[in-house]
C-alpha positions as CSV (number, residue, x, y, z in Angstrom):
1,M,0.0,0.0,0.0
2,G,1.0,3.6,-0.5
3,E,2.2,5.3,2.7
4,T,1.8,9.0,3.6
5,T,5.3,10.2,4.1
6,E,6.2,11.8,7.4
7,S,7.8,14.8,5.6
8,S,4.4,15.9,4.2
9,I,2.7,16.1,7.6
10,P,2.8,19.2,9.6
11,A,5.1,18.9,12.7
12,S,2.2,19.6,15.0
13,S,0.3,16.7,13.6
14,K,3.0,14.0,13.9
15,S,1.5,12.8,17.2
16,S,-1.5,10.5,17.3
17,A,-3.0,12.6,20.2
18,P,-5.7,15.1,19.2
19,T,-4.6,18.7,19.0
20,M,-7.9,19.9,20.6
21,S,-10.7,18.3,22.6
22,G,-12.8,15.9,20.6
23,V,-10.5,15.8,17.5
24,T,-8.7,12.6,16.3
25,R,-6.5,12.6,13.2
26,L,-6.7,9.7,10.7
27,Y,-4.4,9.1,7.8
28,R,-5.5,7.6,4.5
29,Y,-3.5,4.8,2.8
30,D,-4.3,4.2,-0.9
31,C,-3.5,1.0,-2.7
32,P,-1.0,1.7,-5.4
33,S,-2.5,-0.9,-7.8
34,G,-6.1,0.2,-7.1
35,C,-7.2,-3.3,-6.5
36,C,-8.1,-2.8,-2.9
37,P,-10.0,0.0,-1.1
38,S,-8.3,2.8,0.7
39,R,-8.0,2.6,4.5
40,Y,-7.5,5.0,7.4
41,A,-5.1,4.7,10.3
42,R,-4.3,6.8,13.3
43,F,-0.6,6.9,12.4
44,P,1.2,8.5,9.5
45,T,3.7,5.6,9.2
46,Q,3.4,1.8,9.4
47,A,6.3,1.6,11.8
48,A,4.5,3.9,14.3
49,E,1.4,1.9,13.8
50,Q,3.3,-1.4,14.5
51,D,4.9,0.1,17.7
52,D,1.5,1.1,19.0
53,L,0.1,-2.3,18.3
54,E,3.0,-4.0,20.2
55,A,2.6,-1.7,23.1
56,S,-1.1,-2.3,23.4
57,I,-0.9,-6.1,23.4
58,H,2.4,-6.8,25.1
59,S,0.6,-7.7,28.4
60,E,-1.8,-10.2,26.7
61,P,-1.2,-13.8,27.7
62,I,-1.1,-15.1,24.2
63,I,-0.9,-13.2,20.9
64,Q,-2.1,-15.1,17.9
65,R,-1.2,-14.0,14.4
66,Y,-3.2,-14.9,11.3
67,A,-2.4,-14.8,7.6
68,F,-5.0,-14.7,4.8
69,R,-4.5,-17.7,2.5
70,D,-6.8,-19.2,-0.1
71,T,-9.8,-17.2,1.3
72,V,-9.1,-18.4,4.8
73,W,-7.5,-16.8,7.8
74,L,-4.9,-19.3,9.1
75,T,-2.7,-19.1,12.3
76,E,0.8,-18.1,11.2
77,S,2.4,-17.9,14.6
78,F,1.7,-17.1,18.2
79,T,3.6,-15.5,21.1
80,V,3.3,-16.5,24.8
81,N,3.7,-13.7,27.3
82,D,2.2,-15.2,30.4
83,A,4.9,-16.1,32.9
84,T,3.1,-19.2,34.2
85,M,2.6,-20.5,30.6
86,R,6.2,-19.8,29.8
87,A,7.4,-21.7,32.8
88,L,5.5,-24.8,31.8
89,L,6.7,-24.6,28.2
90,R,10.3,-24.1,29.3
91,Q,10.1,-27.4,31.2
92,A,8.5,-29.2,28.3
93,L,10.9,-27.9,25.7
94,N,14.1,-28.2,27.7
95,R,17.0,-29.1,25.4
96,Y,14.9,-29.5,22.4
97,Q,17.5,-29.3,19.5
98,D,19.0,-25.8,19.5
99,F,15.6,-24.2,20.0
100,D,15.6,-21.4,22.6
101,P,12.2,-19.8,23.3
102,E,13.9,-16.8,25.0
103,L,15.9,-16.1,21.8
104,E,12.7,-16.5,19.8
105,N,10.9,-14.1,22.1
106,W,8.6,-16.9,22.9
107,T,7.2,-16.9,19.4
108,F,6.3,-20.2,17.8
109,Q,6.0,-20.7,14.0
110,A,3.9,-23.3,12.2
111,P,4.0,-26.3,12.2
112,Y,5.0,-25.8,15.9
113,S,7.3,-28.9,15.8
114,P,8.8,-28.5,19.3
115,I,5.4,-28.5,21.0
116,V,4.1,-31.3,18.8
117,H,7.1,-33.5,19.7
118,R,6.8,-32.6,23.4
119,W,3.0,-32.7,23.5
120,P,2.9,-35.9,25.6
121,K,5.4,-34.4,28.1
122,L,3.4,-31.2,28.2
123,N,0.2,-33.1,29.1
124,D,2.1,-35.0,31.8
125,L,3.4,-31.8,33.3
126,C,-0.1,-30.4,33.4
127,E,-1.3,-33.3,35.4
128,T,1.6,-33.6,37.8
129,S,3.4,-30.3,38.1
130,V,0.8,-27.6,38.1
131,E,-0.1,-25.7,41.3
132,P,-3.7,-24.9,41.9
133,K,-3.1,-21.2,41.6
134,E,-1.6,-21.8,38.1
135,K,-4.3,-24.0,36.8
136,T,-6.4,-21.3,35.2
137,S,-3.4,-20.1,33.1
138,I,-2.3,-23.6,32.2
139,D,-5.9,-24.7,31.2
140,S,-6.1,-21.6,29.0
141,L,-2.8,-22.5,27.3
142,M,-3.8,-26.1,26.6
143,A,-7.2,-25.1,25.3
144,F,-5.5,-22.6,23.0
145,L,-2.9,-25.2,21.7
146,R,-5.2,-28.1,21.1
147,P,-7.0,-26.9,17.9
148,I,-3.8,-25.4,16.5
149,L,-1.7,-28.5,17.0
150,A,-4.6,-30.9,16.1
151,P,-3.6,-31.3,12.4
152,S,0.0,-32.2,13.2
153,I,-0.9,-34.5,16.1
154,E,-3.5,-36.3,13.9
155,A,-1.0,-36.7,11.1
156,L,1.5,-38.2,13.5
157,S,-1.1,-40.5,14.9
158,K,-2.0,-41.6,11.4
159,T,1.7,-42.2,10.6
160,K,2.0,-44.4,13.6
161,E,-1.1,-46.3,12.7
162,T,-0.3,-46.9,9.0
163,G,3.5,-46.8,9.1
164,K,3.5,-44.3,6.2
165,V,4.5,-40.6,6.1
166,L,4.3,-37.6,3.7
167,F,7.5,-35.8,2.9
168,D,6.4,-32.6,4.5
169,D,5.6,-34.5,7.7
170,V,8.9,-36.4,7.9
171,W,10.0,-34.2,10.8
172,Q,7.2,-35.7,13.0
173,V,9.0,-39.1,13.3
174,Y,12.3,-37.5,14.4
175,P,11.7,-36.1,17.9
176,P,15.1,-35.3,19.5
177,G,16.2,-38.0,21.8
178,E,14.3,-40.7,19.9
179,V,16.3,-43.9,19.2
180,A,16.5,-44.6,15.5
181,F,17.3,-47.8,13.6
182,T,19.8,-47.3,10.8
183,S,22.9,-49.0,9.3
184,F,26.6,-48.1,9.3
185,Y,28.4,-49.6,6.3
186,G,25.5,-51.9,5.8
187,I,25.6,-53.2,9.4
188,E,22.5,-52.5,11.6
189,A,22.9,-49.9,14.3
190,A,21.0,-47.7,16.6
191,A,21.5,-43.9,17.0
192,Q,19.8,-41.1,18.8
193,V,18.1,-38.2,17.1
194,V,19.8,-34.9,17.8
195,R,18.1,-32.5,15.4
196,Y,16.5,-32.3,12.0
197,E,16.4,-29.5,9.4
198,K,14.7,-29.0,6.1
199,K,17.1,-28.0,3.3
200,R,17.2,-27.4,-0.4
201,N,20.0,-28.5,-2.8
202,R,21.4,-26.4,-5.6
203,Q,18.6,-27.5,-7.9
204,G,16.0,-26.3,-5.3
205,M,14.8,-29.8,-4.4
206,P,13.9,-30.1,-0.7
207,S,15.3,-32.7,1.6
208,W,15.4,-33.5,5.3
209,E,18.7,-33.6,7.1
210,V,18.6,-35.6,10.3
211,E,21.6,-35.5,12.7
212,L,22.1,-38.6,14.8
213,E,24.5,-39.5,17.6
214,Y,25.9,-42.8,18.6
215,I,28.6,-44.0,21.0
216,D,32.1,-44.5,19.7
217,W,35.6,-45.3,21.2
218,N,38.5,-43.0,20.3
219,G,41.2,-45.0,22.0
220,D,41.0,-42.8,25.1
221,R,37.3,-42.8,26.2
222,C,33.8,-43.5,25.0
223,G,31.6,-40.6,23.9
224,F,29.0,-39.5,21.5
225,A,29.9,-39.0,17.8
226,T,27.5,-37.7,15.2
227,T,26.4,-38.7,11.8
228,T,23.9,-37.2,9.4
229,V,21.2,-38.9,7.3
230,N,19.8,-37.1,4.2
231,I,16.3,-37.9,3.2
232,G,15.6,-36.8,-0.4
233,F,12.2,-35.6,-1.7
234,F,9.5,-38.2,-2.4
235,S,5.9,-37.7,-3.5
236,G,2.9,-39.2,-1.8
237,Y,3.3,-41.5,1.2
238,K,6.4,-43.6,2.0
239,F,6.8,-46.3,4.6
240,V,8.7,-44.9,7.6
241,N,10.8,-48.1,7.8
242,G,12.0,-47.3,4.2
243,L,13.8,-44.2,5.3
244,A,17.6,-44.2,5.9
245,A,17.0,-44.0,9.6
246,Y,13.7,-44.4,11.4
247,P,12.5,-44.8,15.0
248,L,12.9,-48.2,16.6
249,S,9.3,-48.0,17.6
250,F,8.4,-48.6,13.9
251,C,10.1,-52.0,13.9
252,S,7.8,-54.9,14.2
253,D,10.5,-56.8,16.3
254,E,11.6,-53.8,18.3
255,E,12.3,-55.8,21.5
256,Q,14.5,-58.3,19.7
257,I,16.5,-55.6,17.9
258,R,17.1,-53.8,21.2
259,K,18.3,-57.1,22.8
260,R,20.5,-57.9,19.8
261,L,22.1,-54.5,19.6
262,T,22.5,-54.2,23.4
263,A,24.3,-57.6,23.4
264,R,26.6,-56.4,20.6
265,G,27.2,-53.2,22.6
266,R,28.4,-55.3,25.5
267,Q,31.0,-56.8,23.1
268,F,31.9,-53.2,22.1
269,E,32.4,-52.5,25.8
270,S,34.7,-55.5,26.3
271,L,36.7,-54.7,23.1
272,R,37.9,-51.2,24.2
273,G,41.6,-51.0,24.7
274,Y,43.9,-53.6,23.0
275,H,42.6,-57.1,21.9
276,F,44.1,-59.8,19.7
277,R,41.3,-61.5,17.8
278,T,40.4,-63.6,14.7
279,C,38.3,-61.9,12.1
280,V,36.3,-63.5,9.3
281,G,34.2,-61.1,7.3
282,N,34.8,-57.7,5.8
283,K,36.8,-54.7,6.7
284,I,36.6,-51.0,5.7
285,L,40.0,-49.6,4.9
286,L,41.0,-46.4,6.7
287,E,44.0,-45.3,4.7
288,T,42.7,-45.2,1.2
289,P,41.2,-42.1,-0.6
290,Q,37.9,-43.8,-0.4
291,R,36.4,-46.1,2.3
292,E,36.9,-49.4,0.5
293,E,35.4,-52.7,1.6
294,R,37.7,-55.7,1.5
295,P,37.3,-59.3,2.8
296,V,39.4,-60.3,5.8
297,K,40.2,-63.7,7.2
298,G,42.9,-64.0,9.8
299,R,44.2,-62.4,12.9
300,V,43.7,-58.7,13.7
301,I,44.5,-56.4,16.6
302,I,41.7,-54.1,17.8
303,D,43.2,-51.0,19.1
304,S,42.0,-47.4,18.4
305,F,44.7,-45.9,20.6
306,A,47.5,-47.5,18.5
307,Y,45.8,-46.4,15.3
308,F,45.7,-42.7,16.2
309,S,49.1,-42.6,18.0
310,S,51.1,-44.6,15.5
311,N,49.8,-42.6,12.6
312,N,50.0,-39.2,14.3
313,I,46.3,-38.6,13.8
314,V,44.4,-36.4,16.2
315,R,41.8,-38.5,18.0
316,P,38.3,-37.3,17.3
317,A,36.6,-35.4,20.1
318,L,33.5,-37.1,21.5
319,R,30.8,-35.6,23.6
320,S,31.1,-36.8,27.1
321,L,28.7,-39.6,28.2
322,K,28.5,-37.9,31.6
323,D,27.3,-34.7,30.0
324,A,24.4,-36.7,28.6
325,E,23.6,-38.2,32.0
326,H,23.8,-34.9,34.0
327,Q,22.7,-32.2,31.5
328,S,22.6,-28.8,33.0
329,P,19.9,-26.3,32.0
330,E,20.5,-24.4,28.9
331,K,22.1,-21.1,29.4
332,K,20.2,-18.1,28.3
333,S,21.6,-16.5,25.2
334,E,23.4,-13.2,25.6
335,A,22.2,-12.1,22.2
336,Q,19.7,-9.3,22.0
337,I,16.1,-10.4,22.0
338,V,14.2,-8.9,19.0
339,P,10.5,-8.1,19.3
340,D,9.4,-10.5,16.6
341,G,11.0,-13.9,16.4
342,T,10.0,-14.1,12.8
343,S,12.2,-11.3,11.7
344,S,15.4,-12.0,9.6
345,V,17.5,-10.5,12.4
346,G,15.9,-12.9,14.9
347,R,16.6,-15.8,12.7
348,L,20.2,-14.7,12.2
349,Q,20.8,-14.3,15.9
350,R,19.2,-17.7,16.5
351,R,21.5,-19.4,14.0
352,V,24.6,-17.7,15.4
353,V,23.8,-18.9,18.9
354,A,22.8,-22.3,17.6
355,R,26.1,-22.8,15.8
356,R,28.0,-21.6,18.9
357,Q,26.2,-24.1,21.0
358,Q,26.8,-26.8,18.5
359,R,30.5,-26.2,18.6
360,Q,30.5,-26.2,22.4
361,N,28.2,-29.2,23.0
362,S,28.3,-31.5,20.0
363,P,30.9,-34.0,18.8
364,V,32.6,-33.9,15.4
365,G,30.0,-34.6,12.8
366,A,29.8,-37.5,10.5
367,T,27.7,-38.4,7.5
368,P,26.3,-41.8,6.7
369,A,25.9,-43.5,3.4
370,P,26.1,-47.1,2.1
371,F,29.7,-48.4,1.6
372,K,28.7,-49.3,-2.0
373,A,29.1,-45.7,-3.0
374,L,32.1,-44.3,-1.1
375,P,33.1,-40.7,-1.9
376,Q,36.5,-39.1,-1.7
377,Y,37.1,-36.9,1.3
378,P,39.4,-33.9,1.8
379,G,42.6,-34.5,3.9
380,Q,44.8,-37.5,4.4
381,P,44.8,-39.4,6.6
382,M,41.5,-39.3,8.3
383,S,40.0,-41.2,11.2
384,A,37.3,-43.7,10.4
385,W,33.6,-43.3,11.0
386,P,30.6,-45.3,10.1
387,M,28.5,-44.4,7.2
388,V,24.8,-45.2,6.8
389,E,22.4,-45.4,3.9
390,S,20.9,-42.3,2.4
391,T,17.6,-42.2,0.6
392,S,18.4,-39.0,-1.2
393,G,20.4,-40.7,-4.0
394,S,23.5,-38.8,-2.8
395,Q,26.8,-40.4,-2.2
396,G,27.9,-41.2,1.3
397,V,30.4,-38.8,2.9
398,P,32.9,-39.6,5.6
399,F,32.0,-38.5,9.1
400,G,32.9,-34.9,9.4
401,G,31.0,-33.9,6.2
402,T,27.4,-33.7,5.1
403,A,25.7,-35.9,2.6
404,T,23.8,-33.8,0.1
405,D,22.0,-34.5,-3.1
406,S,25.0,-33.2,-5.1
407,G,27.4,-35.4,-3.2
408,E,29.4,-32.5,-1.9
409,N,31.7,-32.7,1.1
410,L,31.2,-30.0,3.7
411,S,33.7,-29.5,6.4
412,T,32.6,-29.4,10.0
413,T,33.8,-27.4,13.0
414,D,35.3,-28.6,16.2
415,N,33.2,-29.5,19.1
416,G,32.8,-31.4,22.2
417,D,35.2,-30.3,24.8
418,G,35.5,-26.7,23.5
419,A,38.0,-27.5,20.8
420,L,39.5,-30.3,18.8
421,M,41.8,-32.5,20.8
422,T,45.5,-31.5,20.4
423,A,47.8,-33.8,18.6
424,I,49.2,-36.7,20.7
425,T,52.4,-35.8,22.4
426,S,55.3,-38.1,22.6
427,K,54.5,-38.7,26.2
428,D,50.9,-39.6,25.4
429,K,52.0,-41.7,22.5
430,H,53.9,-44.1,24.8
431,S,51.3,-44.5,27.6
432,R,47.8,-45.7,27.9
433,N,45.3,-44.1,30.3
434,E,42.1,-45.3,28.9
435,D,38.7,-44.6,30.6
436,L,37.1,-48.0,30.7
437,E,34.0,-47.0,32.7
438,P,31.2,-49.6,32.4
439,L,28.4,-48.7,30.0
440,S,24.7,-48.8,30.7
441,D,22.3,-50.9,28.6
442,S,21.0,-47.8,26.9
443,Q,24.5,-46.8,26.0
444,C,25.4,-50.2,24.7
445,L,22.3,-50.0,22.5
446,L,23.9,-46.9,20.8
447,A,27.4,-48.4,20.4
448,T,28.9,-48.4,16.9
449,P,29.2,-51.9,15.3
450,W,32.7,-51.1,14.0
451,L,36.1,-50.8,15.8
452,R,39.5,-49.7,14.5
453,G,42.3,-52.1,14.2
454,L,45.1,-53.6,12.2
455,D,45.0,-56.6,9.9
456,L,48.2,-58.4,10.8
457,K,48.4,-60.2,7.5
458,T,48.1,-57.2,5.2
459,K,49.1,-54.5,7.7
460,D,45.9,-52.5,6.7
461,W,44.4,-50.2,9.3
462,A,40.7,-50.7,9.0
463,L,37.3,-50.8,10.6
464,F,36.3,-54.3,11.7
465,N,32.8,-55.5,12.4
466,I,32.4,-56.5,16.0
467,S,30.2,-59.4,15.0
468,D,33.0,-60.8,12.8
469,L,35.5,-61.0,15.7
470,S,36.1,-64.2,17.7
471,E,38.6,-65.5,20.2
472,I,41.9,-66.9,18.7
473,L,42.2,-70.7,18.5
474,W,45.9,-71.2,19.2
475,N,47.7,-73.8,17.2
476,D,49.5,-75.8,20.0
477,E,50.9,-78.3,17.4
478,A,52.9,-75.6,15.5
479,F,55.8,-75.7,17.9
480,D,55.7,-79.4,18.4
481,R,55.9,-80.0,14.7
482,L,58.8,-77.5,14.3
483,V,61.8,-79.4,12.8
484,L,65.1,-78.1,14.0
485,P,68.4,-79.9,14.6
486,G,69.6,-80.7,18.1
487,N,68.2,-78.7,21.0
488,E,68.0,-75.4,19.1
489,K,64.1,-75.4,19.2
490,D,64.1,-75.7,23.0
491,L,66.9,-73.1,23.2
492,A,64.9,-70.6,21.1
493,W,61.8,-71.1,23.4
494,Q,63.8,-70.7,26.6
495,F,65.1,-67.3,25.4
496,V,61.6,-66.2,24.6
497,E,60.0,-67.7,27.7
498,N,62.3,-66.0,30.1
499,K,62.1,-62.6,28.4
500,R,59.7,-60.2,30.0
501,L,58.6,-57.5,27.4
502,V,57.8,-54.8,29.9
503,S,60.7,-55.0,32.4
504,N,64.0,-56.8,32.7
505,D,66.3,-57.4,35.6
506,F,69.3,-57.0,33.4
507,D,70.0,-53.6,31.8
508,D,72.9,-51.9,30.0
509,F,74.8,-49.2,31.8
510,I,72.7,-46.8,29.6
511,A,69.0,-46.9,30.5
512,D,66.7,-48.8,28.1
513,K,69.6,-50.0,26.0
514,G,70.1,-53.7,25.2
515,R,67.0,-54.9,26.9
516,G,65.6,-56.8,24.0
517,I,66.2,-60.3,22.7
518,I,67.5,-60.6,19.1
519,I,67.4,-64.0,17.4
520,L,69.1,-64.3,14.0
521,M,68.0,-67.2,11.9
522,F,70.1,-67.9,8.8
523,G,70.2,-70.6,6.1
524,P,68.8,-71.5,2.7
525,P,65.2,-70.7,1.7
526,G,62.4,-73.0,2.8
527,V,64.0,-74.6,5.8
528,G,61.7,-73.2,8.5
529,K,63.2,-69.9,9.5
530,T,59.9,-68.0,9.3
531,Y,58.0,-70.9,10.6
532,T,60.1,-70.9,13.7
533,A,59.1,-67.4,14.6
534,E,55.4,-68.2,13.9
535,A,55.6,-71.4,16.1
536,V,57.3,-69.6,19.0
537,S,54.8,-66.7,19.0
538,E,52.0,-69.2,18.8
539,R,53.2,-71.0,21.9
540,A,53.8,-67.7,23.7
541,R,50.2,-66.6,22.9
542,V,51.4,-63.2,21.6
543,P,51.0,-61.5,18.2
544,L,53.7,-61.9,15.6
545,F,54.3,-58.6,13.8
546,A,55.9,-59.8,10.5
547,I,57.3,-57.4,8.0
548,S,59.8,-57.8,5.2
549,A,62.8,-55.5,4.7
550,A,61.4,-54.5,1.3
551,S,58.2,-53.0,2.9
552,L,60.4,-50.7,5.0
553,G,61.7,-48.9,1.9
554,T,65.3,-47.9,1.0
555,V,65.3,-44.2,1.9
556,P,66.9,-43.9,5.4
557,S,64.3,-41.4,6.7
558,E,61.4,-43.6,5.5
559,V,63.0,-46.7,6.9
560,E,63.6,-45.0,10.3
561,A,60.0,-43.9,10.5
562,S,58.5,-47.2,9.4
563,L,60.8,-49.2,11.7
564,E,60.0,-46.9,14.6
565,R,56.3,-47.4,14.0
566,A,56.6,-51.1,13.9
567,L,58.7,-51.3,17.0
568,E,56.3,-49.0,18.9
569,L,53.3,-51.2,17.9
570,C,55.2,-54.3,19.1
571,R,55.8,-52.5,22.4
572,L,52.2,-51.5,22.8
573,W,50.9,-55.0,22.0
574,E,53.8,-57.0,23.6
575,A,54.2,-58.6,20.2
576,M,57.2,-60.4,18.7
577,L,58.8,-58.7,15.7
578,L,59.8,-60.8,12.6
579,L,61.9,-58.9,10.1
580,D,62.1,-61.3,7.1
581,E,64.9,-61.2,4.5
582,A,66.8,-58.5,6.4
583,D,69.9,-58.9,4.3
584,I,70.1,-55.3,3.2
585,F,70.2,-54.1,6.9
586,L,72.6,-56.8,8.1
587,A,75.2,-56.8,5.3
588,A,78.7,-55.4,6.1
589,R,79.1,-51.7,5.4
590,T,81.6,-50.6,2.7
591,D,83.3,-47.3,1.9
592,N,81.6,-46.8,-1.5
593,D,77.9,-47.1,-0.5
594,I,77.0,-44.3,1.8
595,A,73.3,-44.7,1.4
596,R,73.3,-48.3,2.4
597,N,75.7,-47.6,5.3
598,E,73.1,-45.1,6.6
599,L,70.4,-47.8,6.4
600,V,72.5,-50.2,8.5
601,A,73.3,-47.4,11.0
602,V,69.6,-46.6,11.4
603,F,68.7,-50.2,11.8
604,L,71.5,-50.8,14.4
605,T,70.3,-47.9,16.5
606,K,66.6,-48.8,16.5
607,L,67.4,-52.4,17.3
608,E,69.7,-51.6,20.2
609,Y,66.9,-49.8,22.0
610,Y,64.2,-52.3,21.2
611,Q,62.9,-54.0,24.4
612,G,61.0,-56.9,22.9
613,V,61.8,-60.1,21.1
614,C,63.0,-59.7,17.5
615,F,63.5,-62.5,14.9
616,L,65.7,-61.7,11.9
617,T,66.1,-63.9,8.9
618,T,68.8,-63.9,6.3
619,N,70.2,-66.1,3.5
620,R,73.6,-64.3,3.5
621,I,75.2,-64.8,6.9
622,K,78.7,-64.5,5.6
623,S,78.2,-60.9,4.8
624,L,76.9,-60.0,8.3
625,D,78.2,-56.6,9.5
626,H,80.6,-56.9,12.5
627,A,78.5,-54.5,14.5
628,F,75.6,-56.9,14.4
629,Q,77.5,-59.9,15.5
630,S,77.8,-58.5,19.0
631,R,74.2,-57.5,19.1
632,I,72.7,-60.9,18.3
633,D,71.6,-62.9,21.4
634,L,71.0,-66.2,19.7
635,F,72.2,-67.5,16.3
636,L,70.0,-70.3,14.8
637,P,71.7,-71.8,11.8
638,Y,69.5,-73.7,9.3
639,A,70.8,-76.2,6.7
640,D,69.2,-78.0,3.8
641,L,66.7,-80.5,5.2
642,T,68.0,-84.0,5.8
643,P,66.0,-87.0,4.5
644,E,64.8,-87.6,8.1
645,A,63.7,-83.9,8.4
646,R,62.0,-84.0,5.0
647,K,60.1,-87.1,6.0
648,Q,58.9,-85.3,9.2
649,V,57.9,-82.2,7.1
650,W,55.9,-84.4,4.7
651,E,54.2,-86.1,7.5
652,N,53.3,-82.8,9.3
653,F,51.7,-81.3,6.2
654,I,49.8,-84.4,5.4
655,E,48.4,-84.6,8.9
656,R,47.5,-80.9,8.6
657,A,45.6,-81.4,5.4
658,G,43.9,-84.5,6.6
659,R,45.5,-88.0,6.8
660,D,42.3,-89.6,5.3
661,K,42.8,-87.7,2.1
662,F,46.1,-89.3,1.4
663,E,47.0,-92.9,0.5
664,V,50.6,-92.8,1.7
665,T,52.3,-95.3,3.9
666,D,55.4,-94.8,6.1
667,R,57.4,-96.5,3.3
668,G,55.9,-94.0,0.9
669,L,57.0,-91.1,3.1
670,E,60.5,-92.4,3.0
671,K,60.4,-92.5,-0.8
672,L,59.2,-88.9,-0.9
673,S,61.9,-87.8,1.6
674,E,64.5,-88.9,-0.9
675,I,63.5,-86.2,-3.3
676,K,65.5,-83.0,-2.5
677,L,62.9,-80.4,-1.6
678,N,62.7,-77.7,1.1
679,G,59.8,-77.2,3.5
680,R,58.1,-74.5,1.5
681,E,58.2,-76.7,-1.7
682,I,56.7,-79.6,0.2
683,K,53.9,-77.4,1.5
684,N,53.1,-76.2,-2.0
685,L,53.1,-79.7,-3.4
686,I,50.6,-80.9,-0.7
687,K,48.4,-77.9,-1.5
688,S,48.5,-78.6,-5.3
689,A,47.7,-82.3,-4.8
690,H,44.8,-81.4,-2.5
691,L,43.4,-78.9,-5.1
692,L,43.6,-81.5,-7.9
693,S,41.6,-84.0,-5.8
694,L,38.9,-81.7,-4.7
695,K,36.7,-82.0,-7.8
696,G,36.6,-85.8,-8.0
697,G,36.9,-86.4,-4.3
698,E,39.5,-89.1,-4.8
699,V,42.2,-90.0,-2.4
700,I,45.7,-88.6,-3.1
701,S,48.1,-91.4,-4.0
702,L,51.8,-91.7,-3.5
703,T,52.3,-91.8,-7.3
704,R,50.6,-88.4,-7.7
705,L,52.8,-86.8,-5.0
706,Q,55.9,-88.3,-6.5
707,T,54.9,-87.1,-10.0
708,L,54.4,-83.5,-8.7
709,A,57.7,-83.6,-6.8
710,E,59.8,-84.9,-9.6
711,N,58.1,-82.5,-12.1
712,R,59.0,-79.6,-9.8
713,N,62.6,-80.7,-9.5
714,R,63.0,-81.0,-13.3
715,A,61.6,-77.5,-13.7
716,L,63.9,-76.0,-11.1
717,Q,66.9,-77.8,-12.7
718,A,65.9,-76.3,-16.1
719,L,65.7,-72.8,-14.6
720,S,69.1,-73.1,-13.0
């Protein structure tokens, strides 16, 4: 509408008060388009008119605002001024998302989601917490709210009855604090709703973003981490249990799911710290540009502390579990309260405060998505977080980003304890001080199904599914079947058995120097050097951290870093170290190869301060550097297998594969032992014969084994 400008009004007439008794001034407003009639007002400006309106109604208990839409006046918002009504609403809406009624000037916008979600609590408070003198005000508030909230409450009731929801009503099934059923990398999980928000992508398509929190372990303590589910637009009704995350209450077998997830949470609780386990299933790689899924079958070490410390990665900050149990009332915002919570200034202030609160109170975010579509993420390396399915058609994003329809990665801010945790210091790196407080059943329910650890076979840091982990079945026969001449097998065991990894009565004159046990095994290939280390560690019930010299590299600085990391992991896990084919580090130094001399010097230094058990293997003992000779605690020489030893090796591997699958007598074993083969070659022949017999299911004869052995010998002679 057109507005009479203040400059055209005489100064004496700028007040709304009459200039003489019985006279009231009115100002006409004409519609610029002429489509609506002119109207009169007591004020020359709309701002003055608005101020007068606010002043005249500020003491009213409730102010209801209407908007004219489609020939009908509909409630657009309402403001609660009455102190008693505010007190009741404050209790009911306590810690609802980042909603602060004070900051909103106690103004509520359609569809009034905070009150809808807390409607049952509001009714309970009316029945149990209202004083008689407050009853009139409270009854008036409830009578006012019922018809306004009725459409949303009826829609929610219909959703619960039918299990279906409209896109615009999706928010109704995500009340903050609700336990939702979802999946992390395809594995079922439960998480708690933190907040929800309706957004639009670059194409203008709407979607719902639901933030969830679950319990994770960062190697130091348990706490809440967050993940975000994106629900893309859909038309018509959709089953609630078809969403990426949905309330557990919509599951037909809710009680069974709760029991199952709580039981797995107890496993999570017991696997905090360091644990040596067998894993058969799948793993999610942590150190690749994308979160890749790979099969795993073998022994793993579950240890988040070691993952972060050995890779110099900052541990993710987690919201304290104690904060969740003992939540203090929300602090009132120091921001200025604007008269109308619907104004752009009010919304801006609300967002600023909300973001500040989020940084102070929330853990580092994470975004779920199926592991079938794994996006790239900025930064390398990055800690691992679960990902859950998204119904928006967008790619998954690693925790710390946001899944959008365009698949973009959005960075998140720090959180939790006020700031991101500082990098692990050298002191922290060498010590554990884990908080292993017991978890409640409700906390176990929300525990992640994945834990960080190391695949000992591939040396991959990865996430391992808790349900794929089992206790190790130790092979007690490995040491008994070890074939070594004389009493060298017992000697090796006595060295290891009497070595205490953590402390030692004997020490060098220099602290922490010379406290390890170094065993050098030398001889031709395939005579049992590596197997000796495996058998000894098996009997000692400790991990064997096996690496080859080639995997350490050839650049001195890289070798030093890799070796330091391996030695530190062995210290953390009380593991034995096997450095296979260590010829390049053991060979004598020369005057004309400075680079290799540096490698030998680095290796000597690291080994001298190592405090555990280290097995070294080499095929070139004659070129051993003199400095190493004095540092070796036990030399174990290996020679080509004798016929008696070969017979024992044949028998061991046949027993291992299954005696009933072979038709070989003791005399047959003697014939096989006459063929000059090493232990590795015998093992491969047994495997080959077994594979050839699988299809027909026939028994493996002596003739077949002899044929394979002689064929191999002829091939090796031709190659040489």
